[in-house]
LOKOL-863990 format. One line per field, with one value per residue (C-alpha): residue number from 1; residue in three letters; x, y, z. Coordinates in Angstrom, 2 decimals, m for minus. Each point is the difference from the previous one (the first is absolute). Layout:
BEGIN
k	[NUM | ...]
r	[ala | ...]
u	[X | ...]
v	[Y | ...]
w	[Z | ...]
//
This chain:
BEGIN
k	[1 | 2 | 3 | 4 | 5 | 6 | 7 | 8 | 9 | 10 | 11 | 12 | 13 | 14 | 15 | 16 | 17 | 18 | 19 | 20 | 21 | 22 | 23 | 24 | 25 | 26 | 27 | 28 | 29 | 30 | 31 | 32 | 33 | 34 | 35 | 36 | 37 | 38 | 39 | 40 | 41 | 42 | 43 | 44 | 45 | 46 | 47 | 48 | 49 | 50 | 51 | 52 | 53 | 54 | 55 | 56 | 57 | 58 | 59 | 60 | 61 | 62 | 63 | 64 | 65 | 66 | 67 | 68 | 69 | 70 | 71 | 72 | 73 | 74 | 75 | 76 | 77 | 78 | 79 | 80 | 81 | 82 | 83 | 84 | 85 | 86 | 87 | 88 | 89 | 90 | 91 | 92 | 93 | 94 | 95 | 96 | 97 | 98 | 99 | 100 | 101 | 102 | 103 | 104 | 105 | 106 | 107 | 108 | 109 | 110 | 111 | 112 | 113 | 114 | 115 | 116 | 117 | 118 | 119 | 120 | 121 | 122 | 123 | 124 | 125 | 126 | 127 | 128 | 129 | 130 | 131 | 132 | 133 | 134 | 135 | 136 | 137 | 138 | 139 | 140 | 141 | 142 | 143 | 144 | 145 | 146 | 147 | 148 | 149 | 150 | 151 | 152 | 153 | 154 | 155 | 156 | 157 | 158 | 159 | 160 | 161 | 162 | 163 | 164 | 165 | 166 | 167 | 168 | 169 | 170 | 171 | 172 | 173 | 174 | 175 | 176 | 177 | 178 | 179 | 180 | 181 | 182 | 183 | 184 | 185 | 186 | 187 | 188 | 189 | 190 | 191 | 192 | 193 | 194 | 195 | 196 | 197 | 198 | 199 | 200 | 201 | 202 | 203 | 204 | 205 | 206 | 207 | 208 | 209 | 210 | 211 | 212 | 213 | 214 | 215 | 216 | 217 | 218 | 219 | 220 | 221 | 222 | 223 | 224 | 225 | 226 | 227 | 228 | 229 | 230 | 231 | 232 | 233 | 234 | 235 | 236 | 237 | 238 | 239 | 240 | 241 | 242 | 243 | 244 | 245 | 246 | 247 | 248 | 249 | 250 | 251 | 252 | 253 | 254 | 255 | 256 | 257 | 258 | 259 | 260 | 261 | 262 | 263 | 264 | 265 | 266 | 267 | 268 | 269 | 270 | 271 | 272 | 273 | 274 | 275 | 276 | 277 | 278 | 279 | 280 | 281 | 282 | 283 | 284 | 285 | 286 | 287 | 288 | 289 | 290 | 291 | 292 | 293 | 294 | 295 | 296 | 297 | 298 | 299 | 300 | 301 | 302 | 303 | 304 | 305 | 306 | 307 | 308 | 309 | 310 | 311 | 312 | 313 | 314 | 315 | 316 | 317 | 318 | 319 | 320 | 321 | 322 | 323 | 324 | 325 | 326 | 327 | 328 | 329 | 330 | 331 | 332 | 333 | 334 | 335 | 336 | 337 | 338 | 339 | 340 | 341 | 342 | 343 | 344 | 345 | 346 | 347 | 348 | 349 | 350 | 351 | 352 | 353 | 354 | 355 | 356 | 357 | 358 | 359 | 360 | 361 | 362 | 363 | 364 | 365 | 366 | 367 | 368 | 369 | 370 | 371 | 372 | 373 | 374 | 375 | 376 | 377 | 378 | 379 | 380 | 381 | 382 | 383 | 384 | 385 | 386 | 387 | 388 | 389 | 390 | 391 | 392 | 393 | 394 | 395 | 396 | 397 | 398 | 399 | 400 | 401 | 402 | 403]
r	[met | ser | leu | ala | leu | tyr | arg | lys | tyr | arg | pro | ala | thr | phe | ala | glu | leu | lys | gly | gln | glu | his | val | ala | glu | pro | leu | gln | gln | ala | leu | arg | asn | gly | arg | ile | asn | his | ala | tyr | leu | phe | ser | gly | pro | arg | gly | cys | gly | lys | thr | ser | ser | ala | arg | ile | leu | ala | arg | ser | leu | asn | cys | glu | gln | gly | pro | thr | pro | asp | pro | cys | gly | lys | cys | asp | ser | cys | val | ala | leu | gly | pro | thr | gly | thr | gly | his | ile | asp | val | ile | glu | ile | asp | ala | ala | ser | his | gly | gly | val | asp | asp | ala | arg | asp | leu | arg | glu | arg | ala | phe | phe | ala | pro | val | ser | ala | arg | phe | lys | val | tyr | ile | ile | asp | glu | ala | his | met | val | thr | arg | glu | gly | phe | asn | ala | leu | leu | lys | leu | val | glu | glu | pro | pro | pro | his | leu | lys | phe | val | phe | ala | thr | thr | glu | pro | glu | lys | val | ile | gly | thr | ile | arg | ser | arg | thr | his | his | tyr | pro | phe | arg | leu | ile | pro | pro | gly | val | leu | thr | glu | leu | val | glu | glu | ile | leu | arg | ser | glu | asp | val | pro | tyr | glu | ala | ala | ala | leu | pro | leu | ala | val | arg | ala | gly | ala | gly | ser | ala | arg | asp | thr | leu | ser | ile | leu | asp | gln | leu | leu | ala | gly | ser | asp | glu | asp | gly | ile | thr | tyr | ala | arg | ala | val | ser | leu | leu | gly | tyr | thr | asp | ser | ala | leu | leu | asp | glu | val | ile | ala | ala | phe | ala | ala | arg | asp | gly | ala | ala | val | phe | ala | ala | val | asp | arg | val | val | glu | ser | gly | gln | asp | pro | arg | arg | phe | thr | ala | asp | leu | leu | glu | arg | val | arg | asp | leu | val | ile | leu | ser | asn | val | pro | glu | ala | gly | gly | ser | gly | leu | leu | asn | val | ala | pro | asp | glu | leu | glu | gln | met | arg | arg | gln | ala | ser | ser | leu | gly | pro | gly | glu | leu | thr | arg | ala | ala | asp | leu | leu | his | thr | gly | leu | thr | glu | met | arg | gly | ala | thr | ser | pro | arg | leu | leu | leu | glu | leu | ile | cys | ala | arg | ile | leu | leu | pro | ala | ala | tyr | glu | asp | glu | ala | ser | leu | phe | ala | arg | leu | asp | arg | leu | glu | arg | gln | ala | pro | gln | gly | gly | leu | ala | gly | gly | gln | thr | gly | gly | val | pro | pro | val | pro | ala]
u	[25.25 | m2.19 | m1.22 | m3.91 | m1.75 | m1.33 | 3.89 | 1.26 | m2.98 | m0.24 | m0.15 | 2.91 | m1.65 | m3.43 | m0.28 | m0.02 | m2.47 | m3.17 | m3.75 | 1.14 | m0.01 | m1.89 | 2.91 | 2.92 | m0.72 | m0.51 | 3.23 | 1.94 | m1.51 | 1.26 | 3.26 | 0.30 | m1.34 | 2.33 | m2.55 | 0.65 | m1.79 | 1.64 | m2.18 | m2.36 | m2.73 | m0.73 | m2.92 | m1.91 | m0.46 | 2.90 | 2.33 | m1.04 | 3.18 | 0.00 | 3.58 | 1.43 | m1.07 | 1.75 | 2.88 | m0.53 | m0.41 | 3.24 | 1.65 | m0.90 | 0.95 | 3.47 | 1.15 | 2.74 | m1.81 | m2.88 | m2.17 | m1.50 | m3.41 | 2.13 | 2.94 | 3.02 | 0.46 | 3.71 | 1.39 | 1.04 | m3.24 | m2.53 | 1.79 | m0.17 | m3.65 | m1.02 | m2.15 | 3.03 | 2.21 | 1.25 | m1.36 | 1.45 | 1.17 | m1.82 | m3.46 | m1.15 | m3.05 | m1.57 | m2.60 | m2.52 | m1.33 | 2.99 | 1.27 | m2.87 | 0.37 | 0.93 | 3.66 | 0.45 | m1.44 | 2.12 | 3.04 | m0.81 | m0.20 | 3.37 | 1.49 | m1.75 | 1.70 | 2.84 | 1.26 | m0.37 | 3.09 | 0.40 | m3.40 | m1.74 | m3.07 | m0.42 | m3.21 | m1.93 | m2.56 | m2.27 | m1.95 | m3.35 | 0.01 | m3.41 | 1.80 | 1.72 | m1.45 | m1.55 | 2.87 | 2.68 | m1.97 | m0.05 | 3.84 | 0.44 | m2.32 | 2.32 | 2.33 | m2.09 | m1.62 | 3.24 | 2.62 | 3.57 | 0.48 | 1.81 | m2.80 | m2.82 | m2.88 | m2.33 | m2.58 | m1.30 | m3.38 | m3.11 | m2.05 | 0.58 | m2.78 | 2.31 | 2.94 | m0.82 | m1.69 | 2.79 | 2.55 | m2.26 | m0.78 | 3.71 | 0.30 | m0.60 | m2.54 | m0.10 | m2.17 | 0.45 | m2.47 | m0.49 | 1.27 | m2.40 | 0.13 | 0.35 | 3.32 | 1.13 | m0.74 | 2.23 | 2.77 | m0.34 | 0.37 | 2.87 | 1.75 | m0.75 | 1.45 | 2.87 | 0.68 | m0.69 | m2.58 | m3.03 | m3.42 | m3.66 | m1.83 | m3.00 | 2.54 | 0.81 | m3.38 | 0.54 | 3.06 | m1.35 | m3.07 | 1.94 | 2.08 | m3.05 | 1.42 | 3.47 | 2.91 | 2.38 | m2.71 | m0.60 | 3.80 | 0.45 | m3.17 | 1.91 | 3.36 | m1.79 | m1.70 | 3.68 | 1.58 | m2.39 | m0.25 | 1.78 | 1.07 | m3.75 | 0.36 | m2.85 | m3.18 | m3.72 | m0.52 | 3.34 | m1.14 | m3.54 | 1.65 | 2.50 | m2.37 | m3.22 | m2.30 | m2.70 | 0.64 | m2.27 | m1.05 | m1.93 | m0.88 | m1.29 | m1.76 | m1.76 | m1.41 | m1.37 | m1.64 | m1.74 | m1.40 | m1.18 | m1.42 | 2.03 | 0.07 | 2.00 | 2.76 | 0.19 | 0.24 | 2.11 | 2.43 | m0.17 | 0.74 | 3.02 | 1.23 | m0.34 | 1.43 | 3.01 | 0.73 | m0.76 | m1.51 | m3.55 | 0.32 | 2.76 | m2.14 | m2.84 | 2.14 | 1.01 | m3.58 | m1.07 | 2.79 | m1.06 | m3.18 | 0.83 | 1.78 | m3.25 | m1.72 | 2.42 | 0.12 | m4.16 | m0.03 | 3.34 | 0.50 | 3.57 | 1.20 | 2.78 | 2.04 | m0.98 | 1.93 | m2.89 | 0.44 | 3.34 | m0.39 | 1.84 | m1.01 | m0.59 | m2.66 | m2.27 | m2.05 | m0.87 | m1.18 | m1.96 | m1.86 | m0.45 | m1.21 | m2.56 | m1.17 | m0.96 | m1.01 | 0.50 | m2.78 | 1.45 | 3.34 | m0.69 | m2.17 | 3.01 | 2.53 | m2.39 | m0.40 | 3.80 | 1.19 | m2.47 | 1.19 | 3.64 | m0.49 | m2.13 | 2.58 | 2.83 | 0.33 | m2.61 | 0.65 | m1.47 | 0.62 | m0.58 | m3.77 | m0.33 | 1.41 | m2.21 | m2.98 | 1.10 | 0.27 | m3.43 | m1.24 | 1.47 | m1.66 | m3.38 | m1.56 | m3.42 | 0.44 | 0.66 | m2.63 | 2.70 | 0.51 | 3.01 | m1.56 | m2.71 | 1.83 | 2.33 | m3.05 | m1.39 | 3.66 | 0.09 | m3.53 | 0.57 | 3.38 | m2.04 | m2.92 | 1.97 | 1.28 | m3.44 | 1.27 | m3.27 | m1.53 | m2.60 | 0.53 | m2.07 | 0.43 | m2.29 | 2.22 | 1.81 | m2.04 | m0.50 | 2.77 | m0.78 | m1.11]
v	[11.98 | m1.84 | m3.45 | m0.85 | m0.40 | m3.36 | m1.22 | 1.11 | m1.58 | m3.25 | m3.06 | m1.86 | m2.87 | m1.71 | 1.53 | 3.74 | m1.18 | 2.27 | m1.44 | m3.48 | m2.14 | m2.87 | m0.12 | 0.68 | m2.78 | m2.58 | 0.47 | 0.39 | m3.11 | m1.77 | 1.38 | m1.48 | m3.31 | m0.39 | m0.67 | 2.82 | m0.35 | 0.52 | 2.69 | 2.44 | 2.10 | 3.34 | 2.07 | 2.99 | 4.01 | 1.94 | 1.38 | m2.63 | m1.58 | m2.94 | 1.06 | 0.68 | m3.41 | m1.74 | 1.97 | m0.60 | m3.93 | m0.02 | 1.54 | m2.48 | m3.09 | 1.44 | 1.30 | m1.60 | m1.42 | m0.87 | m1.09 | 1.80 | 2.05 | 2.97 | 0.68 | 1.64 | 3.17 | m0.20 | m2.49 | 0.85 | m1.40 | 1.59 | 3.46 | m0.29 | m0.75 | 2.52 | 2.89 | 2.28 | m2.94 | m0.14 | m3.59 | m3.28 | m1.90 | m2.90 | 1.75 | 0.85 | 2.58 | m0.25 | 2.52 | m2.02 | 3.18 | 0.17 | m3.09 | m2.42 | m1.62 | m3.28 | 0.84 | 1.50 | m3.05 | m2.35 | 1.96 | m0.12 | m3.69 | m0.75 | 2.50 | m1.63 | m3.23 | 1.54 | m0.05 | 3.00 | 1.86 | 0.54 | m0.66 | m2.94 | 0.36 | 1.84 | 1.87 | 1.66 | 2.70 | 0.27 | 3.36 | 0.60 | m3.30 | 0.23 | 1.52 | m2.97 | m1.73 | m3.23 | m1.10 | 1.35 | m1.90 | m2.97 | 0.23 | 0.31 | m2.93 | m2.86 | 1.79 | 1.52 | m3.75 | m1.58 | 2.49 | m0.44 | m0.39 | 3.47 | 1.64 | 2.20 | 1.87 | 2.93 | 1.36 | 3.44 | 1.22 | 2.36 | m2.60 | m3.57 | m1.18 | 0.44 | m1.98 | m3.38 | m2.69 | m2.43 | 2.55 | 0.64 | m3.20 | m0.69 | 3.12 | 0.63 | 3.18 | 2.54 | 2.56 | 3.60 | 2.60 | 3.54 | 1.56 | 1.28 | 3.51 | m0.11 | m1.97 | 2.54 | 2.61 | m1.81 | m0.19 | 3.59 | 1.04 | m1.95 | 1.48 | 3.74 | m0.95 | m1.52 | 2.73 | 2.73 | 1.73 | 2.13 | m0.93 | 0.41 | m2.99 | 1.22 | m0.05 | m3.74 | m1.42 | 1.58 | m1.20 | m3.63 | 0.52 | 1.16 | m3.10 | m2.34 | m2.84 | 0.08 | 0.54 | 1.01 | 2.66 | 1.42 | 0.33 | 1.66 | 2.53 | 0.20 | 0.87 | 2.62 | 1.79 | m0.12 | 1.85 | 2.59 | 0.66 | 2.75 | 0.31 | m0.69 | m3.55 | m1.78 | 2.09 | m0.64 | 3.19 | m1.10 | m3.81 | 1.19 | 2.63 | m2.57 | m3.12 | 1.69 | m1.11 | 2.58 | 1.61 | m1.70 | 3.80 | m0.06 | m3.32 | 1.15 | 3.00 | m1.72 | m3.05 | 2.55 | 2.00 | m3.23 | m0.38 | 3.38 | m0.38 | 3.39 | m0.16 | 3.26 | m1.01 | m3.96 | 2.02 | 2.77 | m2.92 | m1.68 | 3.62 | 0.02 | m3.48 | 0.64 | 3.82 | m1.43 | m2.36 | m3.03 | m3.14 | m0.46 | m3.77 | 0.21 | 2.33 | m2.94 | m3.11 | 2.15 | 0.64 | m3.43 | m1.25 | 2.57 | m1.12 | m3.83 | 0.86 | 1.99 | m3.20 | m2.28 | 2.23 | m0.04 | m3.33 | m0.78 | 3.12 | m1.67 | m0.46 | 2.44 | m2.39 | m3.06 | 0.64 | 0.32 | 3.82 | 1.55 | 3.32 | 1.90 | m0.23 | 3.85 | m0.10 | m2.89 | 1.98 | 2.52 | m2.89 | m1.71 | 3.44 | m0.21 | m3.43 | 0.68 | 3.30 | m2.12 | m3.32 | m3.45 | 0.41 | 3.26 | m1.07 | m3.39 | 2.17 | 2.31 | m2.92 | m1.30 | 3.05 | 0.85 | m3.29 | 0.00 | 3.29 | m0.54 | m3.04 | 2.34 | 2.71 | m2.25 | 1.49 | 2.96 | 3.21 | 2.01 | m1.62 | 3.04 | 0.09 | m3.78 | 0.91 | 2.89 | m2.62 | m2.27 | 2.47 | 1.01 | m3.81 | 0.07 | 3.21 | m0.79 | m3.77 | 1.14 | 0.62 | m3.53 | m3.10 | m2.61 | m2.28 | 1.68 | 3.38 | m1.02 | m1.58 | 2.87 | 2.60 | m2.14 | m0.54 | 3.96 | m0.01 | m2.23 | 1.59 | 3.62 | m1.36 | m0.27 | 3.18 | 1.98 | 0.53 | m0.92 | 2.83 | 2.01 | m1.14 | m3.23 | m2.07 | m3.12 | m2.18 | m0.08 | 1.63 | m1.88 | m0.16 | 1.82 | m2.32]
w	[m2.99 | 2.85 | m0.66 | m0.60 | 3.06 | m1.37 | m0.92 | 3.42 | 2.11 | m2.21 | 2.57 | m0.12 | 2.29 | 0.15 | 3.51 | m1.60 | m2.77 | 0.64 | m0.55 | m1.26 | 2.91 | m1.72 | m2.26 | 2.24 | 2.73 | m2.47 | m1.84 | 3.19 | 1.22 | m3.47 | 0.59 | 3.52 | m0.93 | m2.97 | m2.10 | m3.05 | m3.23 | m3.32 | m1.36 | 1.49 | m1.40 | 1.99 | m1.43 | 1.16 | m0.27 | m0.98 | 2.49 | 3.07 | 0.18 | m2.76 | m1.12 | 3.30 | 1.20 | m2.79 | 0.85 | 3.79 | m0.82 | m2.16 | 2.64 | 2.68 | m2.35 | m0.50 | 3.54 | 1.07 | 2.92 | m2.08 | m1.24 | 3.03 | 0.24 | 1.91 | m2.52 | 2.00 | m1.98 | 0.39 | m2.47 | m3.68 | m1.16 | 2.38 | m0.73 | m3.72 | 0.17 | 2.50 | m0.67 | m0.96 | m1.01 | m3.80 | m0.63 | m0.35 | m3.07 | 0.98 | 0.62 | m3.51 | m0.40 | m3.54 | m1.03 | m2.21 | m1.31 | m2.08 | m0.05 | m0.16 | m3.27 | m1.10 | m0.72 | 3.36 | 1.77 | m1.76 | 0.45 | 3.62 | m0.20 | m1.44 | 2.78 | 2.89 | m0.02 | 0.92 | 3.62 | 2.30 | m0.01 | 3.89 | 1.18 | 1.44 | m2.56 | m3.35 | 0.46 | m3.09 | 0.84 | m3.09 | 0.84 | m2.08 | m0.84 | m1.72 | m2.67 | m1.02 | m3.28 | m0.27 | m2.07 | 2.60 | 3.09 | m2.37 | m0.33 | 3.34 | 1.19 | 0.12 | 1.96 | 2.41 | 0.49 | 0.84 | 0.78 | 0.95 | 3.86 | 0.27 | m1.80 | 1.41 | m2.17 | 1.36 | m2.12 | 1.04 | m1.81 | 0.61 | m2.37 | 1.08 | m2.35 | m3.10 | 1.33 | m2.03 | 2.00 | m0.35 | 1.64 | 2.64 | 0.64 | 0.84 | 2.21 | 3.79 | m0.51 | 2.67 | m0.66 | 1.26 | 1.22 | 0.52 | 3.08 | 2.46 | 0.72 | 3.47 | m0.75 | m2.53 | 2.50 | 2.32 | m2.51 | m0.82 | 3.47 | 0.32 | m2.62 | 0.68 | 3.67 | m1.66 | m2.01 | 2.85 | m2.05 | 1.59 | m1.61 | 0.60 | 1.00 | m2.37 | m2.83 | 0.21 | m0.59 | m3.66 | m0.87 | 1.02 | m1.90 | m3.27 | 0.51 | m0.47 | 2.19 | m1.84 | 2.24 | m3.10 | m1.03 | 3.33 | 0.77 | m3.35 | 0.90 | 3.31 | m1.98 | m1.73 | 2.90 | 1.84 | m3.19 | 0.26 | 3.78 | 1.64 | 3.73 | 1.19 | m1.17 | m1.79 | 0.04 | m0.51 | m2.23 | m1.67 | m0.90 | m1.03 | m2.36 | m1.54 | 0.13 | m1.63 | 2.62 | 1.30 | 3.46 | 2.79 | 0.97 | m3.34 | 0.31 | 3.64 | m1.57 | m2.38 | 2.27 | 2.10 | m2.80 | m0.79 | 3.71 | 0.24 | m3.47 | m1.13 | m4.03 | m0.11 | 2.00 | m1.70 | m3.45 | 1.20 | 1.28 | m4.02 | m1.43 | 2.37 | m0.86 | m4.11 | 0.58 | 1.73 | m3.06 | 1.87 | m1.77 | 0.59 | m0.07 | 2.93 | 1.99 | m0.45 | 0.86 | 3.26 | 0.75 | m0.36 | 2.10 | 2.72 | m0.11 | 0.05 | 3.26 | 1.45 | m0.85 | 1.83 | 3.06 | 0.26 | 0.25 | 1.85 | 1.85 | 1.44 | m3.31 | 0.37 | 2.14 | m1.67 | m3.10 | m2.36 | m0.67 | m1.19 | 1.24 | 2.59 | 3.86 | 0.24 | m2.73 | 1.57 | 2.18 | m2.88 | m2.05 | 2.77 | m0.01 | m3.86 | 0.08 | 2.91 | m2.10 | m3.12 | 1.23 | m1.60 | m2.40 | m1.78 | 0.24 | m2.11 | m2.38 | m0.41 | m0.67 | m2.60 | m1.74 | 0.14 | m0.97 | m3.15 | m0.85 | 0.17 | m2.48 | m2.31 | 0.02 | m1.54 | m3.51 | 0.43 | m1.70 | 2.79 | 3.52 | 1.96 | m1.53 | 1.19 | 3.69 | 0.16 | m0.75 | 2.52 | 2.55 | m0.83 | 0.18 | 3.52 | 1.28 | m1.30 | 0.86 | m0.11 | m3.67 | m0.59 | 0.81 | m0.01 | 3.46 | 0.94 | m0.53 | 2.08 | 2.94 | 0.30 | 0.37 | 2.81 | 1.57 | 0.33 | 1.05 | 2.65 | 1.27 | 0.09 | 1.78 | 3.64 | m0.62 | m0.63 | m3.43 | m1.79 | m2.32 | 1.30 | 3.57 | m0.13 | 2.81 | m1.20 | m1.88 | m3.14 | m3.05 | m2.91 | m2.28 | m3.40 | m2.89]
//
């Protein structure tokens, strides 16, 4: 049975930690300087490296050559605390979601004073620390405030505000962040090369987008794609099918229909979405994502190489043409309508009806008198004028906008 990718490629040193340099570098420097605190609080979104960093810190503290920012990876302690290790008797991980009561805290307090069995420090890693009860935190307070020299605490949580202030004030707090799409894409490419799996470049942004900034979630999704792949490896079509995203070809078709004011093509696409069993909410969200990318491209033409867009390189030229065909006024109005409609779809009994109404509003700016619709109409007229696109062959300027 194969090991899950997020476990197989779990970082073993601070240098391998992706997207958290603002945390890794100060911790490494503290280890170099010998200024190691007795308690740390690691907070941030799930799957971004909090528990992995806690294990790396424990590994660095207990390495035979340590405390060191670069554990050797060869001594018994490093091997036991490595990504595929069995764990160390002196590094205790506690899931506070199921062991967060006052009795659990008292039991920890009693055992904490015993010296380490074989390591330099006894390290308690308390995961989901926000689940510890107030009584449990109070039972730990004196121990966290004045621990014995051999004891270190690492609290990991997604909700640091729920850790009581008296505990929080006695820790060094390191906030973790979501990992940027570019960093995750590089990580995924590196793993696929290591696994010797072929892939289509257009499939990777879908996996990264589904991971939503979490390395663990992204690698879990990549694992799913690998499990369902054949000799062709990870293909765009398979990724779209498994992850439930809208095919970019359909999005291209809808954008082109909006630009041409082709209502028949737009509503035919909506019908295909519904008939294929796809959730109209997902289609709306994907269309909003595409319009957002076009808004950025219309304002920043070189955005494709600057990390602002998480799309495959071969799609950029097509998207530039789409941005040019619609213009900033129509794009921003479409984005507003899609965003509002997506909010209205939550809990709606007929999401298809709402989607069709959104499309109708985008197609018919002349039917609305709001400022965004007026700007969209003016923007289209200004772009058509140099091309001789004014109705009736007029050449004497922009005709009056309908009241």
